[in-house]
C-alpha positions in Angstrom: 0.0 0.0 0.1 2.8 2.5 0.7 4.3 2.1 -2.8 0.7 2.5 -4.2 0.4 5.6 -2.3 3.7 7.1 -3.5 2.9 6.1 -7.0 -0.4 8.1 -6.8 1.2 11.3 -5.4 3.6 11.0 -8.4 0.8 10.9 -10.8 -1.0 13.8 -9.2 2.2 15.8 -9.1 3.2 15.1 -12.6 -0.2 15.1 -14.1 0.8 12.2 -16.2 1.4 8.6 -16.1 4.4 8.5 -18.0 6.1 11.3 -16.1 5.3 9.7 -12.9 6.8 6.3 -13.9 10.0 8.1 -15.0 10.1 10.2 -11.5 9.8 7.0 -9.3 11.6 4.6 -11.7 8.9 2.2 -12.5 7.3 1.1 -15.7 4.0 2.8 -16.9 2.1 -0.5 -16.7 3.3 -0.6 -13.1 1.9 2.8 -12.5 -1.4 2.0 -14.0 -1.4 -1.3 -11.8 -0.7 0.7 -8.5 -3.7 3.1 -9.2 -6.0 0.2 -10.2 -5.1 -1.4 -6.8 -6.0 1.8 -4.9 -9.2 2.3 -6.7 -10.1 -1.5 -6.0 -9.2 -1.0 -2.5 -10.9 2.3 -1.6 -14.0 1.3 -3.9 -13.9 4.6 -5.8 -12.5 6.2 -9.1 -9.5 8.3 -8.3 -8.3 9.4 -11.7 -10.3 10.2 -14.9 -8.1 9.4 -17.9 -8.8 11.0 -21.6 -7.0 8.8 -24.3 -7.9 11.4 -26.9 -6.3 14.5 -25.1 -3.9 12.4 -23.1 -4.8 14.1 -20.0 -5.8 13.0 -16.4 -8.4 14.5 -14.2 -8.1 14.0 -10.4 -11.6 13.3 -9.1 -12.8 14.7 -5.8 -12.3 11.4 -4.0 -8.7 11.4 -5.4 -8.1 14.8 -4.2 -9.0 13.5 -0.6 -6.8 10.5 -1.0 -3.9 12.7 -2.4 -4.2 15.0 0.9 -4.4 11.8 3.2 -1.6 9.9 1.2 1.0 12.7 1.9 0.0 13.1 5.8 0.2 9.2 5.9 3.6 9.0 4.3 4.9 11.9 6.4 3.7 10.1 9.6 5.5 6.9 8.4 8.7 8.8 7.8 8.3 10.5 11.4 7.7 7.1 12.9 10.6 5.5 11.2 13.0 8.2 12.5 11.6 8.1 15.9 12.2 4.2 16.0 15.6 4.5 14.7 16.5 6.9 17.3 15.0 4.7 20.1 16.9 1.6 18.9 20.0 3.2 18.0 22.6 2.0 20.5 25.3 4.8 21.1 28.8 3.7 21.2 32.1 5.4 22.3 34.0 5.4 25.5 32.8 7.0 28.8 35.6 7.8 31.4 34.2 7.9 35.0 35.9 8.9 38.1 34.5 8.0 41.3 35.3 8.5 45.1 35.5 5.5 47.2 31.9 5.1 48.7 30.1 6.0 45.5 32.4 3.5 43.5 31.8 0.6 45.9 28.1 0.9 46.9 26.2 3.2 44.2 28.1 3.1 41.0 27.9 -0.8 40.4 24.1 -0.6 40.1 24.0 2.4 37.9 26.6 1.0 35.6 24.8 -2.3 35.5 21.6 -0.6 34.1 23.4 1.5 32.0 25.4 -1.1 30.2 22.3 -3.3 29.6 20.6 -0.2 27.9 23.7 0.8 26.1 25.7 -2.2 25.5 28.1 -0.7 22.6 29.4 1.9 25.2 33.0 1.1 26.6 33.3 2.1 30.4 36.6 3.0 32.0 36.3 3.8 35.7 38.9 5.2 38.2 38.0 4.8 41.8 40.2 7.0 44.1 39.5 9.5 46.9 37.7 12.9 46.2 40.9 15.0 45.6 42.4 12.6 43.1 39.1 12.2 41.2 38.9 16.0 41.1 42.3 16.6 40.0 42.1 14.1 37.0 38.7 15.9 36.2 40.2 19.3 36.0 43.0 17.7 33.5 40.0 16.3 31.3 41.2 12.8 32.1 37.5 12.0 33.2 34.3 12.9 31.5 32.2 12.6 34.6 33.2 12.8 38.2 31.3 11.4 41.1 32.3 12.8 44.6 31.4 13.0 48.0 33.4 15.7 49.2 33.7 19.5 48.7 35.8 20.9 45.7 36.6 24.3 44.5 33.7 26.0 42.5 35.1 26.7 39.0 33.8 26.5 35.4 32.0 23.4 35.4 28.7 21.9 36.3 28.0 20.4 39.8 24.7 18.8 40.8 23.8 16.6 43.7 22.3 13.2 42.8 22.2 11.1 46.1 21.4 11.9 49.7 23.8 9.8 52.1 23.5 9.2 55.8 26.7 9.3 58.0 26.7 7.4 61.2 29.0 6.7 64.2 29.8 2.9 64.1 31.5 0.8 66.7 32.1 -2.9 67.4 29.2 -4.8 68.5 30.4 -5.2 71.9 31.1 -1.4 72.5 29.2 0.1 75.5 28.4 3.7 75.9 28.3 5.3 79.4 25.2 7.4 79.3 26.4 9.3 82.7 29.0 11.0 80.6 28.1 13.6 77.9 28.4 12.0 74.5 31.2 14.2 73.0 33.2 13.8 76.3 32.8 10.1 76.1 33.7 9.9 72.4 36.5 12.2 72.8 38.0 9.3 74.9 37.9 7.0 72.0 40.2 6.4 69.0 39.0 7.0 66.0 39.5 5.3 62.6 40.1 8.2 60.0 40.3 8.2 56.2 43.4 9.8 54.5 43.4 13.4 53.7 41.6 14.1 50.3 38.9 11.7 51.3 35.2 13.0 51.2 34.5 10.6 54.2 37.6 11.9 56.2 36.3 15.4 55.3 33.0 14.7 56.7 34.4 13.1 59.7 36.4 16.2 60.4 33.2 18.2 60.2 31.3 15.9 62.5 34.1 16.2 65.2 34.2 19.8 65.1 30.4 20.2 65.3 30.2 17.9 68.3 33.3 19.2 70.0 35.0 15.8 70.0 38.7 15.7 70.5 39.9 12.3 69.7 42.3 10.6 72.2 43.8 8.8 69.3 43.6 8.6 65.5 44.3 5.7 63.2 44.4 6.7 59.4 43.4 4.0 56.7 43.1 4.3 53.0 39.8 2.6 52.3 36.3 2.0 53.7 36.8 -1.7 53.9 39.9 -1.3 55.7 38.0 1.1 58.2 35.2 -1.4 58.5 37.6 -4.2 59.3 39.5 -2.2 61.8 36.2 -1.5 63.7 35.1 -5.0 63.4 38.4 -6.0 65.1 37.6 -3.3 67.9 40.5 -1.2 67.2 38.3 2.1 67.5 35.2 3.8 66.4 34.5 5.8 63.0 32.0 8.1 61.4 31.1 6.5 58.0 28.4 6.3 55.3 25.6 3.8 56.4 25.9 2.2 53.0 29.2 0.8 54.0 28.1 -0.7 57.3 24.5 -1.6 56.7 24.9 -5.4 56.2 27.4 -5.5 59.1 25.0 -3.6 61.4 22.1 -6.0 60.3 24.4 -9.0 61.1 25.3 -7.5 64.4 29.0 -7.5 63.6 28.8 -3.7 64.2 26.5 -1.2 65.8 25.5 2.4 65.3 25.9 4.8 68.3 23.0 7.2 68.2 23.7 10.9 67.9 21.1 13.6 68.6 21.5 15.1 65.2 21.2 13.1 62.0 24.1 13.7 59.7 23.5 13.7 56.0 25.6 14.5 52.9 25.2 14.6 49.2 26.9 12.7 46.6 27.5 14.9 43.5 28.5 14.7 40.0 30.9 17.1 38.0 30.9 17.5 34.1 32.7 20.0 31.8 30.3 22.5 30.4 29.4 22.5 26.8 31.9 19.4 26.4 29.7 16.5 27.1 29.6 13.6 24.6 26.4 12.0 23.9 27.2 8.7 26.0 28.0 11.2 29.1 24.7 13.0 28.6 22.9 9.4 28.7 24.9 8.6 31.8 24.1 11.9 33.6 20.5 11.4 32.7 20.8 7.9 34.7 22.1 9.8 37.6 19.3 12.6 37.6 16.8 9.7 37.5 18.0 8.4 40.8 
């Protein structure tokens, strides 16, 4: 039917079967057959032909079909483009940088969904602390940076995409003396701390300052896993994302020490303005949908 409609439009536009045949590159008998098929399908005469004058006349119903045929073909073309855009699978390389907590607990699920939807995209991921990721981002070694700490505000786009909860965590056997003010009690503890440049470490410092806690001792370790293992081995307490210790608290290997105030922070993404690839745009859309 689509080819017949194209032929009919060509006949009307050219006002000739012969010219129509030449314009769409089919035989003149082919044109006649297409018109006959349409007239049979719609049950009406579409074109009156004069053999003597070798002219054609478009009937009233033919004029209606001509208008509708153009609309139908236009809609089909739009639909084809829409479907092509929908099914087209972008390709290329997406370079991501992620701070530790995001890289360990948020990014795997996002990437799993992203790769399923865009299987032709190659992903390169760097997971380090916030400072190192930010430095790589500034040097354009990373397309999109996922961070959990503060960075200098410069000429790039920064947007929050996830609200995280921070908690004080101890070994499951840890006992808190409620007769002592919390800040004084916690000041008398060994704290397990992340290295300088870490977003988690930055948040721990903020918490200690707000609560007026002055640790008796500090142990510095370079990863969430190392900190969690240190606390599980009763080496001290820490202030860390609830994502890191959720399962351990549930299994009663660790426990959360309640604080009067709930502490939250935001995970953010950075991208360079006016310099985003299509695959980076698609990934950011995933982040915005969280």
